[in-house]
C-alpha positions as CSV (number, residue, x, y, z in Angstrom):
1,M,101.3,-19.6,127.3
2,W,102.7,-21.8,124.5
3,R,105.3,-24.2,125.7
4,S,108.3,-25.6,123.8
5,P,107.1,-28.5,121.6
6,E,107.3,-31.9,123.3
7,S,106.2,-35.2,121.9
8,A,103.1,-36.6,123.5
9,N,104.1,-40.2,122.8
10,F,107.9,-40.2,122.5
11,A,109.2,-37.8,125.1
12,F,110.5,-40.6,127.4
13,L,113.1,-41.5,124.7
14,A,114.9,-38.2,125.1
15,D,116.9,-39.7,128.0
16,Y,118.5,-41.9,125.4
17,D,118.8,-39.5,122.5
18,A,117.1,-36.2,122.1
19,Q,116.9,-36.8,118.4
20,L,114.5,-39.7,118.9
21,A,112.1,-37.5,120.8
22,R,112.5,-34.7,118.2
23,L,111.6,-37.0,115.3
24,G,108.6,-38.4,117.2
25,A,107.4,-34.9,117.9
26,L,107.8,-33.9,114.3
27,A,105.9,-36.9,113.1
28,E,103.0,-36.1,115.4
29,R,103.1,-32.5,114.3
30,Y,102.9,-33.3,110.6
31,F,100.2,-35.9,111.0
32,R,97.3,-33.6,110.6
33,D,98.4,-31.5,107.6
34,D,101.0,-33.7,105.9
35,P,100.8,-37.5,106.5
36,N,103.5,-38.1,103.8
37,T,106.0,-36.1,105.9
38,C,104.8,-37.8,109.1
39,L,105.7,-41.2,107.6
40,I,109.1,-40.0,106.4
41,K,109.9,-38.7,109.9
42,L,108.8,-42.1,111.3
43,R,111.2,-43.9,108.9
44,Q,114.0,-41.7,110.2
45,F,112.9,-42.5,113.8
46,G,113.1,-46.2,113.0
47,E,116.5,-45.8,111.4
48,L,117.9,-44.0,114.4
49,L,116.4,-46.5,116.9
50,A,117.9,-49.4,115.0
51,Q,121.3,-47.7,115.1
52,Q,120.9,-47.2,118.8
53,V,120.2,-50.9,119.3
54,A,123.2,-51.8,117.2
55,A,125.5,-49.5,119.1
56,R,124.3,-50.6,122.5
57,T,124.9,-54.3,121.5
58,G,128.3,-53.6,120.0
59,V,127.5,-54.2,116.3
60,F,127.2,-50.7,114.9
61,T,129.2,-50.1,111.8
62,A,128.3,-46.8,110.1
63,A,125.4,-44.3,110.1
64,D,124.9,-44.7,106.4
65,E,124.4,-48.5,106.5
66,A,121.2,-49.4,104.7
67,Q,118.4,-50.0,107.1
68,V,117.3,-53.2,105.5
69,E,120.9,-54.6,106.0
70,L,121.2,-53.4,109.5
71,L,117.8,-55.0,110.4
72,R,119.0,-58.2,108.8
73,R,122.1,-58.4,110.9
74,L,120.3,-57.5,114.1
75,K,117.7,-60.3,113.5
76,V,120.3,-62.9,112.3
77,D,122.4,-62.3,115.4
78,R,119.2,-62.5,117.6
79,L,119.7,-58.9,118.8
80,I,116.1,-58.1,118.0
81,P,113.2,-60.6,118.2
82,A,111.2,-61.4,115.0
83,E,108.2,-59.4,116.4
84,V,110.4,-56.3,116.8
85,A,112.0,-56.8,113.4
86,D,108.5,-56.8,111.8
87,L,107.7,-53.4,113.4
88,F,111.0,-51.9,112.2
89,H,110.4,-53.2,108.7
90,Q,106.9,-51.7,108.6
91,L,108.3,-48.2,109.4
92,R,111.0,-48.7,106.8
93,L,108.6,-49.8,104.0
94,V,105.9,-47.2,104.5
95,G,108.6,-44.5,105.0
96,N,110.3,-45.5,101.7
97,Q,106.9,-45.4,99.9
98,A,106.3,-42.0,101.3
99,A,109.7,-40.7,100.3
100,H,109.9,-42.1,96.8
101,G,106.2,-42.1,95.7
102,Q,104.6,-39.3,97.7
103,A,102.4,-42.0,99.1
104,G,100.8,-42.2,102.6
105,D,97.4,-41.2,103.9
106,H,96.2,-40.4,107.4
107,R,95.2,-44.0,108.1
108,A,98.7,-45.2,107.3
109,A,100.3,-42.4,109.3
110,L,98.1,-43.1,112.4
111,T,98.9,-46.8,112.3
112,T,102.6,-46.2,111.9
113,L,102.7,-43.7,114.7
114,K,101.2,-46.4,117.0
115,L,103.8,-48.9,115.8
116,A,106.7,-46.5,116.3
117,R,105.4,-45.9,119.9
118,Q,105.4,-49.6,120.6
119,L,109.0,-49.8,119.3
120,G,110.0,-47.0,121.6
121,V,108.4,-48.7,124.6
122,W,110.1,-52.0,123.6
123,F,113.5,-50.2,123.4
124,H,113.0,-48.5,126.8
125,R,112.1,-51.8,128.5
126,A,115.0,-53.6,126.9
127,F,117.8,-51.1,127.3
128,G,116.6,-48.9,130.2
129,Q,116.4,-49.7,133.9
130,D,112.7,-50.4,134.0
131,P,111.7,-53.6,132.2
132,Q,108.3,-53.3,133.7
133,F,107.8,-49.8,132.3
134,S,104.1,-49.0,132.2
135,H,103.4,-46.5,129.6
136,A,100.3,-44.3,129.3
137,P,97.8,-45.0,126.5
138,F,98.7,-43.7,123.0
139,V,97.9,-39.9,122.7
140,P,96.1,-39.5,119.4
141,P,97.0,-36.4,117.2
142,P,94.3,-33.9,116.2
143,D,91.8,-35.1,113.6
144,P,92.7,-34.0,110.0
145,E,90.1,-32.1,108.1
146,A,90.0,-34.8,105.4
147,A,89.6,-37.6,107.8
148,T,87.2,-40.4,106.9
149,A,84.4,-41.6,109.1
150,A,86.4,-44.7,110.0
151,L,89.5,-42.6,110.9
152,H,87.3,-40.2,113.0
153,A,86.0,-43.3,114.9
154,E,89.4,-44.7,115.5
155,L,90.7,-41.4,116.8
156,A,87.7,-41.0,119.1
157,E,88.3,-44.5,120.5
158,L,91.9,-43.7,121.2
159,R,90.8,-40.5,123.0
160,E,88.3,-42.5,125.1
161,A,91.1,-44.9,126.1
162,L,93.3,-42.0,127.1
163,A,90.6,-40.3,129.1
164,A,89.9,-43.5,131.0
165,S,93.5,-43.7,132.1
166,Q,93.6,-40.0,133.3
167,S,92.9,-38.9,136.8
168,A,90.2,-36.4,137.6
169,A,92.8,-33.7,138.1
170,E,94.4,-34.4,134.7
171,R,91.0,-34.4,132.9
172,A,90.1,-31.1,134.6
173,R,93.4,-29.5,133.6
174,Q,93.0,-30.6,130.0
175,L,89.4,-29.3,129.9
176,A,90.5,-26.0,131.3
177,E,93.2,-25.7,128.6
178,E,90.7,-26.5,125.9
179,Q,88.2,-23.9,127.2
180,A,91.0,-21.3,127.4
181,Q,91.8,-21.9,123.7
182,A,88.2,-21.7,122.8
183,L,87.9,-18.2,124.4
184,E,90.9,-16.8,122.5
185,T,90.3,-13.8,120.3
186,A,91.3,-14.0,116.7
187,A,94.3,-11.9,117.3
188,E,95.5,-14.0,120.2
189,R,95.0,-17.2,118.2
190,A,97.0,-15.8,115.3
191,R,99.8,-14.8,117.6
192,R,99.9,-18.2,119.3
193,E,99.9,-20.0,115.9
194,A,102.7,-17.8,114.7
195,E,104.7,-18.7,117.8
196,E,104.0,-22.4,117.3
197,R,105.2,-22.3,113.7
198,V,108.5,-20.7,114.8
199,L,109.0,-23.3,117.5
200,W,108.3,-26.2,115.2
201,E,110.6,-24.8,112.6
202,Q,113.3,-24.6,115.3
203,L,112.6,-28.2,116.3
204,A,113.0,-29.3,112.7
205,Q,116.3,-27.4,112.4
206,E,117.5,-29.0,115.6
207,A,116.7,-32.4,114.2
208,E,118.8,-31.7,111.1
209,T,121.7,-30.2,113.1
210,A,121.8,-33.3,115.4
211,K,122.7,-35.5,112.4
212,A,126.2,-34.0,112.6
213,F,126.7,-35.3,116.1
214,L,125.0,-38.7,115.6
215,A,128.1,-40.7,114.5
216,A,130.1,-39.6,117.6
217,R,127.3,-40.5,120.0
218,L,126.8,-43.9,118.4
219,A,130.5,-44.6,118.4
220,A,130.8,-43.9,122.1
221,L,127.9,-46.3,122.8
222,Q,129.5,-48.9,120.5
223,Q,132.8,-48.7,122.4
224,A,131.0,-49.0,125.8
225,A,129.1,-52.1,124.6
226,Q,132.2,-53.8,123.3
227,Q,133.9,-53.3,126.7
228,A,130.9,-54.5,128.7
229,P,131.2,-58.0,130.3
230,A,129.4,-60.9,128.7
231,P,126.8,-61.2,131.5
232,R,125.7,-57.6,130.8
233,Q,125.3,-58.3,127.1
234,N,123.4,-61.5,127.8
235,A,121.1,-59.6,130.2
236,L,120.3,-57.1,127.4
237,L,119.4,-59.8,125.0
238,A,117.1,-61.5,127.5
239,A,115.5,-58.2,128.3
240,G,114.9,-57.6,124.6
241,Q,113.2,-60.9,124.2
242,A,111.0,-60.4,127.3
243,A,110.0,-56.9,126.2
244,A,109.0,-58.2,122.8
245,Q,106.4,-60.4,124.5
246,A,104.8,-57.3,126.0
247,I,104.3,-55.5,122.7
248,D,100.7,-54.4,122.6
249,L,99.1,-53.8,119.2
250,D,95.5,-52.9,118.5
251,E,93.4,-54.5,115.8
252,A,94.3,-51.9,113.1
253,A,98.0,-52.2,113.7
254,T,97.9,-55.9,113.8
255,R,95.9,-56.1,110.5
256,T,98.5,-53.8,108.9
257,L,101.3,-56.2,109.8
258,I,99.3,-59.2,108.7
259,D,98.5,-57.6,105.3
260,R,102.2,-56.8,104.7
């Protein structure tokens, strides 16, 4: 039975804003067939996450503020560490290139998905109630048909790391699901794929509709942050700095940042 779409890597952010989880899920969904759209969704994810940071630290101004200006203010005011600003800027740059130049391949999309996941983990550790949050390994999306040998190898390595972290029961459940899908008839597969398309279309529509409520949510967070006592704000800044030290990038993601 097909379940409602849920992000494999960003679902934990729904507690802060369902829109964050929706955008993460859509980026994962588009990776295989449309890496360009995947990168655009990740740019939108980065924009919303930066606005969340601004609102929760009392410096949010408007939803239409340019991302580059918002990130500049957050960094100058030391509301985000330099390491975190670098991740935000990478999502912004590759997303802009995808939106304006139809650029973006599967390698860039995979790397950016991993960077966005690390940003989400940093945000959860800094602004949640669990600074020691231990996240599961990154869940790689399905291999695209046009994947290169190097990309196949990277995805396989990510799956091995995920499998190593799973319990025997989790691996058995996943294997059973894969075997059940393999035994589907053509008619059953067509019906399931049609249901999936409808659900993903609904998720995309929800993501668009949520924009209308975004300003009100951010304004409420902004007001609460401005009324918070100074010790609370100082604790948030310290948590953000500490969480930045725990950012864990693999070699491919690190190389991307160095090259930029």
